[in-house]
C-alpha positions in Angstrom: -21.9 17.9 -8.0 -19.9 17.7 -4.8 -18.3 14.3 -3.9 -20.4 14.1 -0.7 -23.5 14.6 -2.8 -22.4 11.8 -5.1 -22.1 9.4 -2.2 -25.4 10.5 -0.8 -27.1 10.1 -4.2 -25.8 6.5 -4.5 -26.7 5.7 -0.9 -30.2 7.1 -1.3 -30.9 5.4 -4.6 -29.4 2.0 -3.6 -29.7 1.8 0.2 -29.6 -2.0 0.3 -26.6 -2.2 -2.0 -24.2 0.1 -0.2 -22.0 -1.5 2.5 -19.7 1.5 3.2 -18.7 4.9 1.8 -15.8 7.2 2.3 -13.3 9.5 0.7 -9.6 9.3 0.2 -7.0 10.8 -2.1 -9.5 13.3 -3.3 -11.8 10.6 -4.5 -15.0 9.2 -3.0 -15.4 5.5 -2.8 -18.3 3.1 -2.3 -18.2 -0.5 -1.3 -21.2 -2.3 -2.8 -22.7 -5.8 -2.4 -21.4 -7.6 -5.4 -24.8 -8.4 -6.9 -25.6 -4.7 -7.1 -22.5 -3.6 -9.1 -24.1 -3.7 -12.6 -27.3 -1.9 -11.5 -25.3 0.9 -9.7 -22.9 1.3 -12.7 -25.8 1.5 -15.2 -27.4 4.2 -13.0 -24.1 6.1 -12.7 -23.5 6.1 -16.4 -27.1 7.0 -17.5 -28.1 9.5 -14.8 -27.8 13.1 -16.0 -26.4 14.3 -12.7 -23.6 11.7 -12.5 -22.9 10.8 -16.2 -20.0 8.5 -15.4 -19.0 8.1 -19.1 -15.4 7.1 -18.6 -14.5 3.7 -17.1 -10.8 4.2 -16.3 -10.1 0.7 -15.2 -11.2 -2.4 -13.3 -8.8 -4.3 -11.1 -8.8 -6.5 -8.1 -6.9 -6.6 -4.8 -5.9 -9.8 -3.0 -6.2 -9.5 0.8 -5.0 -13.1 1.6 -5.3 -14.3 4.4 -8.3 -12.0 5.1 -11.9 -12.9 4.2 -13.4 -11.9 1.9 -10.2 -12.4 0.0 -10.7 -10.2 -3.0 -11.9 -6.7 -3.7 -12.9 -5.8 -7.2 -12.2 -2.1 -7.9 -13.8 0.1 -10.5 -12.3 3.6 -11.2 -14.6 5.9 -13.2 -14.9 9.5 -14.1 -17.5 11.9 -15.6 -15.9 13.9 -18.3 -19.0 16.1 -18.5 -19.1 16.9 -14.7 -15.5 16.4 -13.9 -16.0 14.2 -10.9 -14.6 10.7 -10.2 -15.5 7.7 -8.2 -14.1 4.4 -7.0 -16.5 1.5 -6.6 -15.5 -1.6 -4.8 -17.1 -5.0 -4.3 -15.8 -7.7 -2.0 -15.8 -11.3 -3.2 -15.0 -14.6 -1.4 -12.3 -16.9 -2.5 -14.7 -19.8 -3.0 -17.0 -17.7 -5.3 -14.9 -14.9 -6.8 -17.6 -13.6 -9.1 -19.3 -10.3 -9.9 -21.7 -9.3 -12.7 -20.1 -8.0 -15.8 -20.4 -4.3 -16.7 -19.2 -4.9 -20.3 -22.6 -3.9 -21.7 -22.4 -0.6 -19.9 -18.9 0.4 -20.9 -17.3 -1.4 -23.9 -13.8 -1.0 -22.5 -14.9 -3.2 -19.5 -14.5 -6.2 -21.8 -10.7 -5.9 -21.7 -10.4 -4.8 -18.1 -12.6 -7.7 -16.9 -10.6 -10.2 -19.0 -7.3 -8.9 -17.5 -8.7 -9.1 -14.0 -9.9 -12.7 -14.7 -6.6 -13.7 -16.2 -4.3 -12.3 -13.5 -6.5 -12.6 -10.4 -9.1 -15.3 -11.2 -12.1 -13.1 -10.6 -15.0 -14.2 -12.9 -17.4 -11.7 -14.4 -20.9 -13.3 -14.8 -22.4 -12.6 -18.2 -19.2 -11.5 -19.9 -19.4 -12.3 -23.6 -15.9 -13.7 -23.9 -14.2 -14.3 -20.5 -10.9 -15.8 -21.7 -7.3 -15.1 -20.9 -5.9 -12.0 -22.4 -2.2 -11.8 -21.2 -1.3 -15.4 -20.3 -1.4 -18.4 -22.7 -4.6 -20.5 -22.7 -2.8 -23.4 -21.0 -1.3 -21.2 -18.2 -2.1 -22.6 -14.7 -3.0 -20.2 -11.9 -3.3 -16.4 -11.7 0.0 -14.6 -11.4 -1.1 -11.6 -9.3 -2.6 -13.6 -6.5 -0.6 -13.5 -3.3 -0.3 -17.3 -3.1 1.1 -17.6 -6.6 4.6 -19.1 -6.5 7.1 -16.2 -6.5 9.4 -18.0 -8.9 6.5 -19.0 -11.2 6.8 -22.2 -13.2 10.1 -23.8 -14.1 11.2 -23.1 -17.6 13.6 -25.0 -19.7 15.2 -22.9 -22.5 16.6 -24.8 -25.4 19.5 -23.4 -27.4 19.0 -22.5 -31.0 
């Protein structure tokens, strides 16, 4: 399947969900309305023509001071067909949530937890949305642009 056809397929199947499409770095991309992410991902994985069976990663980008502030980014690939795709969903700072895709790809469990931990994006319906890299009592999200550059003050005690 050609990349343009992949974009047309998504736009045709989910016309109300697609905000924008394009291609860059030899990879097509689609910006979706955040509430449509799980439905589009389920279609892409289950559809015989797309078969996106490999979720490479999920991350987020902080565009502070722009609004919407965050963009959640999903990189996926079809091992069977050899094509790849980047899905994006923009989320506001006051409601940084998107639906979980952890029931679609098991690996999303860890990717979503990392994105939550470091950027503060919440994944609705995630079975265990807890910190994965920072300690449970850590305050803030270290990859946000407004996180203090120095981080918290530490006092190291000699042995």
